[in-house]
N, C-alpha and C positions, 0 to 999 in steps of 0.2 A: 365691210372690208377690213376694218380694224380687228374685228373678232376673228376672222379667218386667218389673218396674218399672225395674230397673237397665238392662235391655236397651233399654227405651224411652229412657232418658236417653242411652244410647250412640248410638241412632239420631239423637237431636237433636244430639249432639256431632258425629257424622259428617256430618250435614246442613250444619252450620256449616263444617266442614273442606272440604266440597265447594266451597262458594262461595269460601272463602278461598284454595283452591289452584288453581282453574280459571284465573284470570288469570295466576298464576305459571307454570303449565304452558304456557299459550298463548305467553307471552314466551319460555320455554325452547325451545319447538318452532319458533317463527318466527324469533326473533332469535338463537337458539343461545347464550344465556348465562343464568345464574341471577341474577335480579334480587333481591338481598338487600333492597333498599329496598321491596319489595312489602309486607312486614309493616308498615312505617311508613305506607304508604298506608292500610292497614287501620286503624291507630291514628289516623291523621288523620281518616278517615271517622267513627270512633267519637267523637272529641273535637269535631269540627265539629258533629255531631248533638247532642252534649251541650251545647255552647255555645249553639246556637240554641234548643234545647228547654228546658234547665234554667235557663239564664241570661237568655235573651231572651224566654222564654215562648211560643215557637212550639209548635204541635201536633207530635207526633212524625213524622207522615207528611210534611208539607212540610219539616221540619227534615232528615229523612233523605234526602229527594229532592234538596234543595240540596247536602247533603254529598256524595252520590253524583256529582252533576254536577261539583262543584268538584274532587273527587279525580280524576275522569276527565280534566278539562281540564288539571289540573296534570301528570298522567302524560304527556299528549301534549306539553306544553311542555318538561318535563324531557327527554323522549326526543329532541326536536328540538334543544334547546340543548346537552345534555350527551352523550347516547349517540350520536346520529347522526354528529357530527364525528369520533368515535374508533372507529366500528364496524369499520373495517378493521384496527385494532390487535390484534384477537383477543379471545376470550372471557375470558381471565384479566384483561386490562385493564378490560374492561367490568364484570366482577364486582367488582373492587377499586373502580372508580368508583361502582358502585351502593352499596357500603358507605359511601362518602363522602356520597352523596345521602341515605342512611338517617340518618346523623348530623346532616345539615343539617335534615331534616324533624323529627327528634326534638328538636333544639334549638329549632326554631320552635314546636313544641307546648308545650315546657316554658316558653318565654318568655311564652306567653299563658295557659296553664293550669299553675299551679304543681304540682310533684310531689305526688301524693296519690291518694286513692281517690275516685271519683265515680260517679254513677249517673244515668240518664235520669229525667225527671219524667213517669212514665207510670202512676203509681198501682199498686195491688196487682194481681197477676196472678190472673185467674180460673182456678180448677181444675175440671177435669171428671173425675168418677169414672166410669170405663168398666168397672167390675167387676174385671177382672184387674189393672188398673193405673189410675193417675191421671196426667193430663197437663194442663199449663198452657196458657193461651191463647197466651203468647209462644212456647212450644215448638211449638205447632201452626203459628204464623206462620213460624217458622224452617224447619220441614219443608216447608211449602207453598212458600215462596219459593225454597228450594233446588231443589225439583222443577221449579218454573217456570224457574229459571235454567238448569238442565241442558237443559230442552226448548228454551229460547231460544237457547242456545249451539249446540245440535245443529242447529236450523233455520238459524241464521246460517251455520254451516260447510257445510251440505249443500244449502241451498236458495237461497242468494243469490250474487250476483256477488262480493261482498266475501269470502265464505267460499271460493269457488273460487280467488280470487287469493291468499288466505292459505295455502291448501293448496299452491298452486303455489310460492309464496315459501318455504314451509317445506321443500319437496322439493328445489328447485334455484333459487336466486335468479337466477343468470345465465340459465338457460333461461326463467324467468318473465319477466324483462326482455325477452328476445328475442321472447317471444310477445305483447308489448304490455302487460304488467302494469305499472301505475304503482307503482313500488316505494315512493316517498315517501308517496303517498296510502294505499296498503295498510298500510304500517307505522304511519301515524298512526291508521288505523282499528283496528288491532290494539291499540295502546296505549290508545285510547279505551275499547275493550271491557275490557281488563285493568284499567284504572283504575276503571271503573264497577263491576266485580266486586269490587275491593278496597274501594271505598267502601261497597258493599252489605254486604260481610263485616263492616265496622266497625259498621254499624247493627245487624246481627244479633248481634255480640259484645256490644254494649250491652244488647240485649234479654235476653241470657242472665244478666246480673247486673252487678256493679260493674266498672268499668274503672279502670286506672291507667296512668300515663305510661310504665311500663316493660313493658307487656304485649307489645310487639312482639318482644322477644327470644324469649320463649316461643313466640309464634306462628310465627316463621320456622323454628324447629326442627321444629314439628309440620308445617308446610307442606312443608318439605323431606323429612320422613319420608314423608308421603303421596306426594310426587312420586317418591321413590326406590322405594317399594313399587309404585307404578303403572307405573314404567318412565319415565324422564325423556323428556319430549316427548309422552307419551300423554295426550290430552285425556279420552277416555272411560274410560280405566283409572283416572282420578282418582276417579270415583264409587265404584267397588268398593273401592279402597284407602282412601278417606276413611271410608266406612261401616265397613270392617273395623277400622281403627284406632280409630275412635270407640267402637265396641262393645267392643273389646278393653280400651281404657283404662278405661271405666266398669265393665265386669264385673270388672275386676281389683280394684276397691274392695271387693268382697265378701270378699276374702281378704287384702288388704294395705292399709295406710293410704292414704287418698286422695291424700296428698302425693306418692306415688310413681307416680301414674297415667301421667305422661309417660314415665317409664322404661319402662313396658310398650310404649309406641309404638316406642321405639328397639329394644327387644328383639324386637318383632314384625318390624321391618324386617330386623334381622340374621338372624333365623331364616328369614324368607321368602327373602331373597337368598342364603342358604346353599343353599337347595333350588332356587331359580329366580333366578339372578343378573340376568336381563334384566327382572325385574319381573313383575307380574301379567299385563300385557297381552302381553308378549313383544316382542322387537325387531322382528319382521316386521310385527306388527300396529301397533306404534307408528309405523312408517314410513308405513303406509297412512293413519293417522288424522290429523285436523286438518291 
């Protein structure tokens, strides 16, 4: 019984990691650098929702929706003003710049919301006893939204002109430009999607429990672990990797203290990459995806 219940917890954790990592993987695939500030976008989404919901009295749905839109717009603005002018300088410069962006966002959050532990004003979570396990209403929402997000990203990438342009830009920017792809518009669309995903991840993070102003450091480590395990640049491999790590971390609490669950994520990455260095999806598949 404990095993099944903990497995369910792992699926919920993995569902959150899917949403948290998809935007990061999209930027990695299209703009070819690791956006360290992505975790701060998640933190911003969580605290904007908290501010509107707990301090201003907004219902959680409109508060979360405004937070998602705000983070998405901010991601586009930062990309245009900060990343676009130095894109030709290379991935290392972009990564270092993203660290600076992360510090700026983190400082802005702490200037408005003082360091501490906070939670959404959403009342007590309803629990549903399904026999072999119990699951809460917030957990069901997280799983459902993660599934809907994966479907939405899949449809965008495979059924829309934006998705076609993103795939072309990811494969060969010069060739894409030569074929008439509007690089600036496509890049802005990519950042809008990535920012919205980060904002949604922030809302889901708050639904899981209390949030604090230092949560982004832990999140970026987990996000990068999922990305490494999936194979950097792979969009669909993120789903399998996130669920695998989420389940591994929570099942580990059956035998080790819960405080060490993140260590299991890093151990799983090391073990997996020792056997399969290209990640779960494989390098060839990663080149075809997204």
